[in-house]
N, C-alpha and C positions, 0 to 999 in steps of 0.2 A: 461398301465398306465391309470388311470381313468380320466374322463373329468375334474373333480374337481382338481386333482393333476396337470394336464397339465395347467389349468388356473392359479393356484398358482405359478407354475414354470415360466410361461410367465410374470406374474406381478412382480415376484422377479427379473427376468432378466431386465425388463424395469426399475425398481427402481435402480438397481445397475448401469445401463448405465447412468441414469440421475445423479446419485451420483458422478460418475466419472467426468462428465462435470462440475457439480457444484464445485467439488474439484479443478479442473484445473483452473476455474475462480478464486476461492478463493486463490489459490497459486500465481497466477499472481498479484492479488491485494495486497497480503501480501508482495510480492517482492517490489512493488512500495512503500509501506509504510515503510518497513525496510530500503530501500535505503535512505530515508529522515533521519531516526534516525542514520544510519551509517555515513552519511555525517556530521550530526551535532556533532557527537562524535569523529570523526576521529582526527582532530587537532584543533577543535574549543572548546570554553569554556563549552559546555554542557557535556564534558567528566567528569568533576568534578565541579559541581556548587558550587560557593563560596558565594552565597547569602543565606540569612536566611529569612524565611517567605514564605508562600504559594503565596501571591500576587506578591512578587518580582520574585520568580522563574517562576510563570506563565507568567509574563511580559517578562522575559528574554527568555523563551521558545518560546513565540509568535514572538518575535523579530528575533530569529534564524530561525524560520520557514518562516517568511517573506523574510529573506535574501536568503533562499534556493529557494523560489518561484521566486525571482528576477533573480537569476542565471539561473534557469530553463527557465524563459521567454526569457532571452537573447538568449538561444540556440534555442528556438522555433520560434522566430520572424525572418523572412528572413532578411538578411543584406541589400538587395536591397531596401526593404521597408523603412528602416531607412535612406537611402541616400537622400530622398526628403526633 
């Protein structure tokens, strides 16, 4: 194999390896984001929005996401810290 071909092969292998790591990071982030949407649609009102107008739906969506953040914060904050 020529030196030129070996260099191309090495660069290709490096790019594919980096692509795999970027893809795994992307998949983990996607799972976190999809979890929020799944939570909001499970048995909550975002499953079928009954509001009309972009401003109202945007407000309702933000309210639901804030509720998710509060639920998530409750799990992240240690219970002992809340006792004081």
